[in-house]
Biopython code that builds the backbone (N, CA, C, O; Angstrom):
import numpy as np
from Bio.PDB.StructureBuilder import StructureBuilder

atoms = [
    (1, "MET", "N", (1.667, 9.431, 9.825)),
    (1, "MET", "CA", (2.844, 10.146, 10.252)),
    (1, "MET", "C", (3.815, 9.173, 10.907)),
    (1, "MET", "O", (3.406, 8.281, 11.650)),
    (2, "ASN", "N", (5.084, 9.347, 10.631)),
    (2, "ASN", "CA", (6.102, 8.524, 11.263)),
    (2, "ASN", "C", (6.610, 9.210, 12.526)),
    (2, "ASN", "O", (6.820, 10.422, 12.557)),
    (3, "VAL", "N", (6.800, 8.403, 13.564)),
    (3, "VAL", "CA", (7.299, 8.889, 14.844)),
    (3, "VAL", "C", (8.502, 8.041, 15.212)),
    (3, "VAL", "O", (8.511, 6.831, 14.983)),
    (4, "LYS", "N", (9.508, 8.669, 15.777)),
    (4, "LYS", "CA", (10.678, 7.926, 16.233)),
    (4, "LYS", "C", (10.793, 8.115, 17.732)),
    (4, "LYS", "O", (10.754, 9.241, 18.228)),
    (5, "VAL", "N", (10.938, 7.002, 18.463)),
    (5, "VAL", "CA", (11.057, 7.067, 19.916)),
    (5, "VAL", "C", (12.203, 6.176, 20.374)),
    (5, "VAL", "O", (12.579, 5.212, 19.706)),
    (6, "SER", "N", (12.737, 6.527, 21.524)),
    (6, "SER", "CA", (13.739, 5.682, 22.157)),
    (6, "SER", "C", (13.025, 4.588, 22.941)),
    (6, "SER", "O", (11.811, 4.644, 23.136)),
    (7, "VAL", "N", (13.774, 3.611, 23.380)),
    (7, "VAL", "CA", (13.193, 2.530, 24.182)),
    (7, "VAL", "C", (12.600, 3.095, 25.468)),
    (7, "VAL", "O", (11.521, 2.677, 25.888)),
    (8, "SER", "N", (13.291, 4.038, 26.094)),
    (8, "SER", "CA", (12.757, 4.612, 27.347)),
    (8, "SER", "C", (11.469, 5.395, 27.074)),
    (8, "SER", "O", (10.544, 5.342, 27.884)),
    (9, "GLN", "N", (11.388, 6.118, 25.956)),
    (9, "GLN", "CA", (10.154, 6.814, 25.597)),
    (9, "GLN", "C", (9.038, 5.815, 25.305)),
    (9, "GLN", "O", (7.882, 6.046, 25.662)),
    (10, "LEU", "N", (9.383, 4.717, 24.659)),
    (10, "LEU", "CA", (8.403, 3.678, 24.358)),
    (10, "LEU", "C", (7.804, 3.137, 25.653)),
    (10, "LEU", "O", (6.589, 2.966, 25.757)),
    (11, "GLN", "N", (8.663, 2.868, 26.641)),
    (11, "GLN", "CA", (8.171, 2.358, 27.922)),
    (11, "GLN", "C", (7.241, 3.359, 28.589)),
    (11, "GLN", "O", (6.249, 2.969, 29.204)),
    (12, "LYS", "N", (7.549, 4.636, 28.476)),
    (12, "LYS", "CA", (6.764, 5.671, 29.137)),
    (12, "LYS", "C", (5.454, 5.949, 28.402)),
    (12, "LYS", "O", (4.426, 6.184, 29.037)),
    (13, "TYR", "N", (5.486, 5.924, 27.066)),
    (13, "TYR", "CA", (4.334, 6.364, 26.274)),
    (13, "TYR", "C", (3.672, 5.253, 25.463)),
    (13, "TYR", "O", (2.956, 5.542, 24.505)),
    (14, "LEU", "N", (3.891, 4.010, 25.820)),
    (14, "LEU", "CA", (3.355, 2.896, 25.024)),
    (14, "LEU", "C", (1.852, 3.005, 24.760)),
    (14, "LEU", "O", (1.442, 2.836, 23.612)),
    (15, "PRO", "N", (1.012, 3.277, 25.758)),
    (15, "PRO", "CA", (-0.430, 3.362, 25.450)),
    (15, "PRO", "C", (-0.745, 4.424, 24.397)),
    (15, "PRO", "O", (-1.557, 4.185, 23.503)),
    (16, "GLU", "N", (-0.109, 5.595, 24.497)),
    (16, "GLU", "CA", (-0.355, 6.661, 23.526)),
    (16, "GLU", "C", (0.142, 6.270, 22.141)),
    (16, "GLU", "O", (-0.522, 6.546, 21.141)),
    (17, "ILE", "N", (1.295, 5.635, 22.076)),
    (17, "ILE", "CA", (1.861, 5.212, 20.798)),
    (17, "ILE", "C", (0.946, 4.188, 20.138)),
    (17, "ILE", "O", (0.689, 4.256, 18.936)),
    (18, "LEU", "N", (0.459, 3.241, 20.931)),
    (18, "LEU", "CA", (-0.460, 2.247, 20.375)),
    (18, "LEU", "C", (-1.758, 2.887, 19.893)),
    (18, "LEU", "O", (-2.271, 2.536, 18.830)),
    (19, "ASN", "N", (-2.281, 3.817, 20.666)),
    (19, "ASN", "CA", (-3.506, 4.505, 20.256)),
    (19, "ASN", "C", (-3.315, 5.240, 18.937)),
    (19, "ASN", "O", (-4.190, 5.200, 18.072)),
    (20, "ARG", "N", (-2.181, 5.910, 18.779)),
    (20, "ARG", "CA", (-1.915, 6.631, 17.530)),
    (20, "ARG", "C", (-1.746, 5.668, 16.360)),
    (20, "ARG", "O", (-2.189, 5.950, 15.247)),
    (21, "ALA", "N", (-1.111, 4.542, 16.616)),
    (21, "ALA", "CA", (-0.936, 3.547, 15.541)),
    (21, "ALA", "C", (-2.288, 3.032, 15.072)),
    (21, "ALA", "O", (-2.521, 2.892, 13.871)),
    (22, "VAL", "N", (-3.168, 2.752, 16.005)),
    (22, "VAL", "CA", (-4.481, 2.199, 15.668)),
    (22, "VAL", "C", (-5.401, 3.258, 15.072)),
    (22, "VAL", "O", (-6.037, 3.024, 14.044)),
    (23, "ALA", "N", (-5.472, 4.411, 15.706)),
    (23, "ALA", "CA", (-6.429, 5.437, 15.277)),
    (23, "ALA", "C", (-5.998, 6.164, 14.004)),
    (23, "ALA", "O", (-6.831, 6.475, 13.153)),
    (24, "ASP", "N", (-4.705, 6.432, 13.876)),
    (24, "ASP", "CA", (-4.222, 7.281, 12.785)),
    (24, "ASP", "C", (-3.303, 6.567, 11.807)),
    (24, "ASP", "O", (-2.780, 7.185, 10.880)),
    (25, "ASP", "N", (-3.104, 5.260, 12.009)),
    (25, "ASP", "CA", (-2.151, 4.500, 11.186)),
    (25, "ASP", "C", (-0.747, 5.099, 11.230)),
    (25, "ASP", "O", (0.007, 5.009, 10.261)),
    (26, "ASP", "N", (-0.403, 5.709, 12.361)),
    (26, "ASP", "CA", (0.958, 6.203, 12.536)),
    (26, "ASP", "C", (1.922, 5.029, 12.593)),
    (26, "ASP", "O", (1.576, 3.943, 13.058)),
    (27, "VAL", "N", (3.127, 5.263, 12.117)),
    (27, "VAL", "CA", (4.195, 4.273, 12.186)),
    (27, "VAL", "C", (5.194, 4.785, 13.211)),
    (27, "VAL", "O", (5.639, 5.930, 13.136)),
    (28, "CYS", "N", (5.542, 3.942, 14.159)),
    (28, "CYS", "CA", (6.477, 4.329, 15.214)),
    (28, "CYS", "C", (7.745, 3.490, 15.086)),
    (28, "CYS", "O", (7.704, 2.264, 15.184)),
    (29, "VAL", "N", (8.858, 4.160, 14.868)),
    (29, "VAL", "CA", (10.151, 3.493, 14.796)),
    (29, "VAL", "C", (10.803, 3.601, 16.173)),
    (29, "VAL", "O", (10.923, 4.688, 16.739)),
    (30, "VAL", "N", (11.218, 2.457, 16.692)),
    (30, "VAL", "CA", (11.858, 2.420, 18.011)),
    (30, "VAL", "C", (13.358, 2.319, 17.793)),
    (30, "VAL", "O", (13.835, 1.502, 17.005)),
    (31, "GLU", "N", (14.091, 3.164, 18.505)),
    (31, "GLU", "CA", (15.544, 3.115, 18.366)),
    (31, "GLU", "C", (16.209, 2.893, 19.719)),
    (31, "GLU", "O", (15.722, 3.318, 20.767)),
    (32, "ARG", "N", (17.335, 2.213, 19.643)),
    (32, "ARG", "CA", (18.149, 1.966, 20.837)),
    (32, "ARG", "C", (19.582, 2.293, 20.468)),
    (32, "ARG", "O", (20.103, 1.800, 19.468)),
    (33, "ASP", "N", (20.211, 3.118, 21.271)),
    (33, "ASP", "CA", (21.592, 3.550, 21.026)),
    (33, "ASP", "C", (21.755, 4.118, 19.618)),
    (33, "ASP", "O", (22.758, 3.874, 18.947)),
    (34, "GLY", "N", (20.738, 4.887, 19.179)),
    (34, "GLY", "CA", (20.805, 5.536, 17.878)),
    (34, "GLY", "C", (20.541, 4.643, 16.689)),
    (34, "GLY", "O", (20.661, 5.084, 15.546)),
    (35, "GLU", "N", (20.185, 3.393, 16.935)),
    (35, "GLU", "CA", (19.933, 2.441, 15.854)),
    (35, "GLU", "C", (18.459, 2.026, 15.852)),
    (35, "GLU", "O", (17.902, 1.699, 16.900)),
    (36, "ASN", "N", (17.837, 2.039, 14.682)),
    (36, "ASN", "CA", (16.457, 1.584, 14.563)),
    (36, "ASN", "C", (16.398, 0.084, 14.810)),
    (36, "ASN", "O", (17.128, -0.687, 14.186)),
    (37, "ILE", "N", (15.511, -0.329, 15.738)),
    (37, "ILE", "CA", (15.463, -1.746, 16.090)),
    (37, "ILE", "C", (14.094, -2.388, 15.901)),
    (37, "ILE", "O", (13.993, -3.612, 15.814)),
    (38, "ALA", "N", (13.040, -1.578, 15.837)),
    (38, "ALA", "CA", (11.697, -2.145, 15.717)),
    (38, "ALA", "C", (10.754, -1.094, 15.148)),
    (38, "ALA", "O", (11.048, 0.101, 15.130)),
    (39, "VAL", "N", (9.605, -1.587, 14.682)),
    (39, "VAL", "CA", (8.566, -0.704, 14.151)),
    (39, "VAL", "C", (7.230, -1.132, 14.754)),
    (39, "VAL", "O", (6.931, -2.322, 14.848)),
    (40, "ILE", "N", (6.437, -0.149, 15.157)),
    (40, "ILE", "CA", (5.091, -0.422, 15.657)),
    (40, "ILE", "C", (4.106, 0.164, 14.648)),
    (40, "ILE", "O", (4.133, 1.359, 14.355)),
    (41, "VAL", "N", (3.238, -0.700, 14.124)),
    (41, "VAL", "CA", (2.179, -0.275, 13.204)),
    (41, "VAL", "C", (0.887, -0.961, 13.630)),
    (41, "VAL", "O", (0.906, -1.957, 14.353)),
    (42, "SER", "N", (-0.225, -0.419, 13.174)),
    (42, "SER", "CA", (-1.502, -1.063, 13.472)),
    (42, "SER", "C", (-1.587, -2.380, 12.720)),
    (42, "SER", "O", (-0.893, -2.580, 11.723)),
    (43, "LEU", "N", (-2.428, -3.266, 13.193)),
    (43, "LEU", "CA", (-2.642, -4.535, 12.509)),
    (43, "LEU", "C", (-3.199, -4.288, 11.112)),
    (43, "LEU", "O", (-2.840, -4.989, 10.166)),
    (44, "ARG", "N", (-4.069, -3.303, 10.982)),
    (44, "ARG", "CA", (-4.652, -2.963, 9.684)),
    (44, "ARG", "C", (-3.548, -2.565, 8.699)),
    (44, "ARG", "O", (-3.547, -3.020, 7.555)),
    (45, "GLU", "N", (-2.615, -1.724, 9.135)),
    (45, "GLU", "CA", (-1.513, -1.283, 8.269)),
    (45, "GLU", "C", (-0.579, -2.438, 7.950)),
    (45, "GLU", "O", (-0.132, -2.574, 6.811)),
    (46, "TRP", "N", (-0.281, -3.267, 8.932)),
    (46, "TRP", "CA", (0.597, -4.411, 8.712)),
    (46, "TRP", "C", (-0.010, -5.366, 7.682)),
    (46, "TRP", "O", (0.680, -5.829, 6.774)),
    (47, "ARG", "N", (-1.306, -5.657, 7.829)),
    (47, "ARG", "CA", (-1.977, -6.540, 6.867)),
    (47, "ARG", "C", (-1.978, -5.935, 5.480)),
    (47, "ARG", "O", (-1.734, -6.627, 4.491)),
    (48, "ARG", "N", (-2.254, -4.632, 5.406)),
    (48, "ARG", "CA", (-2.281, -3.958, 4.110)),
    (48, "ARG", "C", (-0.936, -4.118, 3.402)),
    (48, "ARG", "O", (-0.891, -4.405, 2.206)),
    (49, "ARG", "N", (0.146, -3.933, 4.134)),
    (49, "ARG", "CA", (1.478, -4.031, 3.538)),
    (49, "ARG", "C", (1.847, -5.470, 3.187)),
    (49, "ARG", "O", (2.362, -5.731, 2.101)),
    (50, "THR", "N", (1.589, -6.390, 4.088)),
    (50, "THR", "CA", (2.028, -7.760, 3.836)),
    (50, "THR", "C", (1.147, -8.469, 2.820)),
    (50, "THR", "O", (1.655, -9.241, 2.007)),
    (51, "VAL", "N", (-0.153, -8.228, 2.842)),
    (51, "VAL", "CA", (-1.045, -8.868, 1.874)),
    (51, "VAL", "C", (-0.724, -8.365, 0.474)),
    (51, "VAL", "O", (-0.701, -9.148, -0.476)),
    (52, "GLY", "N", (-0.477, -7.069, 0.336)),
    (52, "GLY", "CA", (-0.105, -6.523, -0.965)),
    (52, "GLY", "C", (1.157, -7.166, -1.508)),
    (52, "GLY", "O", (1.233, -7.492, -2.693)),
    (53, "GLU", "N", (2.139, -7.349, -0.652)),
    (53, "GLU", "CA", (3.390, -7.994, -1.070)),
    (53, "GLU", "C", (3.142, -9.441, -1.487)),
    (53, "GLU", "O", (3.699, -9.907, -2.481)),
    (54, "GLN", "N", (2.305, -10.153, -0.728)),
    (54, "GLN", "CA", (2.013, -11.543, -1.068)),
    (54, "GLN", "C", (1.284, -11.642, -2.400)),
    (54, "GLN", "O", (1.581, -12.525, -3.204)),
    (55, "LEU", "N", (0.335, -10.749, -2.642)),
    (55, "LEU", "CA", (-0.383, -10.763, -3.914)),
    (55, "LEU", "C", (0.547, -10.401, -5.068)),
    (55, "LEU", "O", (0.484, -11.024, -6.128)),
    (56, "ASP", "N", (1.401, -9.410, -4.878)),
    (56, "ASP", "CA", (2.351, -9.036, -5.924)),
    (56, "ASP", "C", (3.295, -10.188, -6.252)),
    (56, "ASP", "O", (3.699, -10.359, -7.402)),
    (57, "ALA", "N", (3.646, -10.979, -5.235)),
    (57, "ALA", "CA", (4.570, -12.091, -5.436)),
    (57, "ALA", "C", (3.956, -13.227, -6.254)),
    (57, "ALA", "O", (4.677, -14.114, -6.712)),
    (58, "LEU", "N", (2.643, -13.210, -6.441)),
    (58, "LEU", "CA", (1.994, -14.272, -7.222)),
    (58, "LEU", "C", (2.331, -14.192, -8.703)),
    (58, "LEU", "O", (2.143, -15.168, -9.430)),
    (59, "GLY", "N", (2.819, -13.064, -9.156)),
    (59, "GLY", "CA", (3.229, -12.948, -10.557)),
    (59, "GLY", "C", (2.649, -11.727, -11.229)),
    (59, "GLY", "O", (1.843, -10.995, -10.655)),
    (60, "THR", "N", (3.078, -11.527, -12.457)),
    (60, "THR", "CA", (2.696, -10.326, -13.194)),
    (60, "THR", "C", (1.209, -10.262, -13.494)),
    (60, "THR", "O", (0.665, -9.174, -13.683)),
    (61, "GLU", "N", (0.542, -11.408, -13.541)),
    (61, "GLU", "CA", (-0.902, -11.369, -13.810)),
    (61, "GLU", "C", (-1.694, -10.872, -12.596)),
    (61, "GLU", "O", (-2.914, -10.721, -12.670)),
    (62, "TYR", "N", (-1.006, -10.620, -11.486)),
    (62, "TYR", "CA", (-1.658, -10.133, -10.276)),
    (62, "TYR", "C", (-1.276, -8.687, -9.938)),
    (62, "TYR", "O", (-1.586, -8.200, -8.851)),
    (63, "ARG", "N", (-0.609, -8.010, -10.863)),
    (63, "ARG", "CA", (-0.272, -6.611, -10.604)),
    (63, "ARG", "C", (-0.215, -5.824, -11.912)),
    (63, "ARG", "O", (0.105, -6.358, -12.974)),
    (64, "ILE", "N", (-0.531, -4.552, -11.796)),
    (64, "ILE", "CA", (-0.482, -3.638, -12.927)),
    (64, "ILE", "C", (0.969, -3.211, -13.115)),
    (64, "ILE", "O", (1.670, -2.931, -12.143)),
    (65, "THR", "N", (1.412, -3.161, -14.347)),
    (65, "THR", "CA", (2.782, -2.719, -14.598)),
    (65, "THR", "C", (2.899, -1.228, -14.276)),
    (65, "THR", "O", (1.911, -0.495, -14.306)),
    (66, "ALA", "N", (4.103, -0.802, -13.971)),
    (66, "ALA", "CA", (4.336, 0.617, -13.684)),
    (66, "ALA", "C", (3.986, 1.464, -14.901)),
    (66, "ALA", "O", (3.393, 2.534, -14.766)),
    (67, "ASP", "N", (4.350, 0.989, -16.088)),
    (67, "ASP", "CA", (4.025, 1.731, -17.312)),
    (67, "ASP", "C", (2.514, 1.820, -17.507)),
    (67, "ASP", "O", (1.995, 2.875, -17.873)),
    (68, "GLY", "N", (1.810, 0.715, -17.265)),
    (68, "GLY", "CA", (0.355, 0.713, -17.393)),
    (68, "GLY", "C", (-0.299, 1.672, -16.417)),
    (68, "GLY", "O", (-1.242, 2.382, -16.768)),
    (69, "GLN", "N", (0.204, 1.691, -15.187)),
    (69, "GLN", "CA", (-0.323, 2.599, -14.169)),
    (69, "GLN", "C", (-0.090, 4.049, -14.573)),
    (69, "GLN", "O", (-1.001, 4.874, -14.492)),
    (70, "GLN", "N", (1.131, 4.360, -15.008)),
    (70, "GLN", "CA", (1.459, 5.729, -15.401)),
    (70, "GLN", "C", (0.619, 6.180, -16.598)),
    (70, "GLN", "O", (0.126, 7.307, -16.627)),
    (71, "ARG", "N", (0.460, 5.293, -17.582)),
    (71, "ARG", "CA", (-0.319, 5.658, -18.767)),
    (71, "ARG", "C", (-1.786, 5.879, -18.396)),
    (71, "ARG", "O", (-2.417, 6.816, -18.886)),
    (72, "THR", "N", (-2.324, 5.028, -17.542)),
    (72, "THR", "CA", (-3.710, 5.187, -17.101)),
    (72, "THR", "C", (-3.886, 6.528, -16.401)),
    (72, "THR", "O", (-4.836, 7.258, -16.685)),
    (73, "GLU", "N", (-2.984, 6.852, -15.498)),
    (73, "GLU", "CA", (-3.069, 8.121, -14.778)),
    (73, "GLU", "C", (-2.952, 9.307, -15.733)),
    (73, "GLU", "O", (-3.656, 10.305, -15.575)),
    (74, "ALA", "N", (-2.066, 9.202, -16.721)),
    (74, "ALA", "CA", (-1.895, 10.290, -17.686)),
    (74, "ALA", "C", (-3.172, 10.492, -18.499)),
    (74, "ALA", "O", (-3.599, 11.624, -18.724)),
    (75, "LEU", "N", (-3.768, 9.405, -18.931)),
    (75, "LEU", "CA", (-5.001, 9.514, -19.711)),
    (75, "LEU", "C", (-6.147, 10.062, -18.857)),
    (75, "LEU", "O", (-6.937, 10.879, -19.330)),
    (76, "LEU", "N", (-6.238, 9.620, -17.619)),
    (76, "LEU", "CA", (-7.295, 10.109, -16.736)),
    (76, "LEU", "C", (-7.132, 11.593, -16.417)),
    (76, "LEU", "O", (-8.118, 12.277, -16.144)),
    (77, "ALA", "N", (-5.915, 12.089, -16.448)),
    (77, "ALA", "CA", (-5.652, 13.491, -16.123)),
    (77, "ALA", "C", (-5.977, 14.435, -17.287)),
    (77, "ALA", "O", (-6.130, 15.639, -17.084)),
    (78, "LYS", "N", (-6.081, 13.899, -18.482)),
    (78, "LYS", "CA", (-6.356, 14.739, -19.642)),
    (78, "LYS", "C", (-7.807, 15.221, -19.624)),
    (78, "LYS", "O", (-8.714, 14.509, -19.195)),
    (79, "GLU", "N", (-7.993, 16.446, -20.101)),
    (79, "GLU", "CA", (-9.353, 16.985, -20.180)),
    (79, "GLU", "C", (-10.141, 16.344, -21.316)),
    (79, "GLU", "O", (-11.326, 16.045, -21.170)),
    (80, "ARG", "N", (-9.480, 16.139, -22.435)),
    (80, "ARG", "CA", (-10.145, 15.547, -23.591)),
    (80, "ARG", "C", (-9.275, 14.444, -24.155)),
    (80, "ARG", "O", (-8.053, 14.563, -24.235)),
    (81, "LEU", "N", (-9.936, 13.369, -24.543)),
    (81, "LEU", "CA", (-9.236, 12.228, -25.130)),
    (81, "LEU", "C", (-9.638, 12.081, -26.591)),
    (81, "LEU", "O", (-10.777, 12.349, -26.975)),
    (82, "THR", "N", (-8.677, 11.652, -27.389)),
    (82, "THR", "CA", (-9.006, 11.300, -28.767)),
    (82, "THR", "C", (-9.740, 9.971, -28.733)),
    (82, "THR", "O", (-9.681, 9.267, -27.725)),
    (83, "PRO", "N", (-10.426, 9.609, -29.803)),
    (83, "PRO", "CA", (-11.075, 8.291, -29.832)),
    (83, "PRO", "C", (-10.086, 7.145, -29.568)),
    (83, "PRO", "O", (-10.424, 6.172, -28.893)),
    (84, "ALA", "N", (-8.881, 7.266, -30.095)),
    (84, "ALA", "CA", (-7.870, 6.222, -29.865)),
    (84, "ALA", "C", (-7.484, 6.168, -28.381)),
    (84, "ALA", "O", (-7.307, 5.087, -27.819)),
    (85, "GLU", "N", (-7.357, 7.342, -27.755)),
    (85, "GLU", "CA", (-7.018, 7.378, -26.332)),
    (85, "GLU", "C", (-8.159, 6.830, -25.486)),
    (85, "GLU", "O", (-7.916, 6.147, -24.491)),
    (86, "GLU", "N", (-9.402, 7.120, -25.868)),
    (86, "GLU", "CA", (-10.556, 6.569, -25.157)),
    (86, "GLU", "C", (-10.533, 5.047, -25.194)),
    (86, "GLU", "O", (-10.783, 4.390, -24.183)),
    (87, "LYS", "N", (-10.233, 4.495, -26.357)),
    (87, "LYS", "CA", (-10.162, 3.038, -26.502)),
    (87, "LYS", "C", (-9.011, 2.472, -25.670)),
    (87, "LYS", "O", (-9.160, 1.440, -25.015)),
    (88, "GLU", "N", (-7.863, 3.154, -25.701)),
    (88, "GLU", "CA", (-6.714, 2.714, -24.910)),
    (88, "GLU", "C", (-7.034, 2.738, -23.418)),
    (88, "GLU", "O", (-6.706, 1.800, -22.692)),
    (89, "LEU", "N", (-7.677, 3.817, -22.963)),
    (89, "LEU", "CA", (-8.041, 3.923, -21.555)),
    (89, "LEU", "C", (-9.028, 2.831, -21.171)),
    (89, "LEU", "O", (-8.900, 2.227, -20.106)),
    (90, "GLU", "N", (-9.990, 2.579, -22.008)),
    (90, "GLU", "CA", (-10.952, 1.510, -21.735)),
    (90, "GLU", "C", (-10.241, 0.164, -21.594)),
    (90, "GLU", "O", (-10.556, -0.620, -20.699)),
    (91, "THR", "N", (-9.291, -0.095, -22.471)),
    (91, "THR", "CA", (-8.522, -1.348, -22.401)),
    (91, "THR", "C", (-7.720, -1.417, -21.108)),
    (91, "THR", "O", (-7.707, -2.449, -20.436)),
    (92, "LEU", "N", (-7.050, -0.320, -20.756)),
    (92, "LEU", "CA", (-6.251, -0.293, -19.528)),
    (92, "LEU", "C", (-7.119, -0.498, -18.285)),
    (92, "LEU", "O", (-6.737, -1.227, -17.370)),
    (93, "LEU", "N", (-8.280, 0.144, -18.256)),
    (93, "LEU", "CA", (-9.170, 0.001, -17.103)),
    (93, "LEU", "C", (-9.760, -1.402, -17.021)),
    (93, "LEU", "O", (-9.953, -1.927, -15.924)),
    (94, "THR", "N", (-10.046, -2.005, -18.153)),
    (94, "THR", "CA", (-10.539, -3.389, -18.159)),
    (94, "THR", "C", (-9.470, -4.327, -17.616)),
    (94, "THR", "O", (-9.763, -5.212, -16.812)),
    (95, "GLU", "N", (-8.224, -4.131, -18.059)),
    (95, "GLU", "CA", (-7.115, -4.948, -17.547)),
    (95, "GLU", "C", (-6.960, -4.763, -16.039)),
    (95, "GLU", "O", (-6.742, -5.731, -15.311)),
    (96, "ALA", "N", (-7.073, -3.527, -15.576)),
    (96, "ALA", "CA", (-6.951, -3.260, -14.139)),
    (96, "ALA", "C", (-8.077, -3.945, -13.367)),
    (96, "ALA", "O", (-7.845, -4.507, -12.297)),
    (97, "ASP", "N", (-9.282, -3.899, -13.900)),
    (97, "ASP", "CA", (-10.412, -4.581, -13.259)),
    (97, "ASP", "C", (-10.163, -6.081, -13.163)),
    (97, "ASP", "O", (-10.436, -6.694, -12.130)),
    (98, "GLU", "N", (-9.649, -6.668, -14.231)),
    (98, "GLU", "CA", (-9.379, -8.109, -14.240)),
    (98, "GLU", "C", (-8.306, -8.465, -13.216)),
    (98, "GLU", "O", (-8.399, -9.488, -12.537)),
    (99, "ILE", "N", (-7.293, -7.618, -13.112)),
    (99, "ILE", "CA", (-6.236, -7.854, -12.123)),
    (99, "ILE", "C", (-6.801, -7.764, -10.714)),
    (99, "ILE", "O", (-6.477, -8.590, -9.861)),
    (100, "MET", "N", (-7.631, -6.779, -10.466)),
    (100, "MET", "CA", (-8.213, -6.629, -9.129)),
    (100, "MET", "C", (-9.103, -7.820, -8.778)),
    (100, "MET", "O", (-9.125, -8.257, -7.627)),
    (101, "LEU", "N", (-9.831, -8.342, -9.749)),
    (101, "LEU", "CA", (-10.648, -9.529, -9.495)),
    (101, "LEU", "C", (-9.781, -10.739, -9.172)),
    (101, "LEU", "O", (-10.095, -11.502, -8.258)),
    (102, "ARG", "N", (-8.687, -10.919, -9.920)),
    (102, "ARG", "CA", (-7.765, -12.029, -9.616)),
    (102, "ARG", "C", (-7.172, -11.868, -8.219)),
    (102, "ARG", "O", (-7.039, -12.843, -7.481)),
    (103, "ARG", "N", (-6.816, -10.639, -7.860)),
    (103, "ARG", "CA", (-6.261, -10.402, -6.516)),
    (103, "ARG", "C", (-7.289, -10.707, -5.437)),
    (103, "ARG", "O", (-6.967, -11.307, -4.410)),
    (104, "ALA", "N", (-8.529, -10.290, -5.677)),
    (104, "ALA", "CA", (-9.595, -10.554, -4.690)),
    (104, "ALA", "C", (-9.813, -12.051, -4.526)),
    (104, "ALA", "O", (-9.981, -12.533, -3.406)),
    (105, "GLU", "N", (-9.813, -12.784, -5.622)),
    (105, "GLU", "CA", (-9.985, -14.238, -5.533)),
    (105, "GLU", "C", (-8.809, -14.898, -4.828)),
    (105, "GLU", "O", (-8.981, -15.871, -4.093)),
    (106, "ALA", "N", (-7.609, -14.363, -5.058)),
    (106, "ALA", "CA", (-6.407, -14.928, -4.442)),
    (106, "ALA", "C", (-6.378, -14.700, -2.931)),
    (106, "ALA", "O", (-5.730, -15.455, -2.206)),
    (107, "LEU", "N", (-7.066, -13.678, -2.454)),
    (107, "LEU", "CA", (-7.088, -13.410, -1.008)),
    (107, "LEU", "C", (-7.609, -14.612, -0.221)),
    (107, "LEU", "O", (-7.171, -14.855, 0.903)),
    (108, "ASP", "N", (-8.528, -15.353, -0.799)),
    (108, "ASP", "CA", (-9.074, -16.527, -0.107)),
    (108, "ASP", "C", (-8.024, -17.598, 0.113)),
    (108, "ASP", "O", (-8.165, -18.425, 1.014)),
    (109, "ASN", "N", (-6.971, -17.596, -0.697)),
    (109, "ASN", "CA", (-5.943, -18.638, -0.611)),
    (109, "ASN", "C", (-4.709, -18.207, 0.177)),
    (109, "ASN", "O", (-3.776, -18.992, 0.342)),
    (110, "LEU", "N", (-4.697, -16.981, 0.660)),
    (110, "LEU", "CA", (-3.521, -16.515, 1.415)),
    (110, "LEU", "C", (-3.627, -16.896, 2.872)),
    (110, "LEU", "O", (-2.731, -16.588, 3.657)),
]
sb = StructureBuilder()
sb.init_structure("model")
sb.init_model(0)
sb.init_chain("A")
sb.init_seg("    ")
for serial, (resi, resn, name, xyz) in enumerate(atoms, 1):
    if name == "N":
        sb.init_residue(resn, " ", resi, " ")
    sb.init_atom(name, np.array(xyz, "f"), 0.0, 1.0, " ", f" {name:<3s}", serial, name[0])
structure = sb.get_structure()
């Protein structure tokens, strides 16, 4: 859940805001004079966002295309697949597995 607080509210409720960020992965936007100036997130959430961006920046061989993702989801949502669709889904899932393995290996170098 996203929460918006003023600087004075942040000063008053900082322990509670931090607890919510850590326990619930809440995002807290801090505003001053009606302008957003900072964001408080848990370290876990920050790492999740920044590591994903770094892995995506390594190139197309490190991420699934939007079309590939959509097609995989569409095939998985179907009740019955034709033999051709089964083969296509198997290929898409194999590609996704290979991408995830490359991403996992790349984590050691980040």
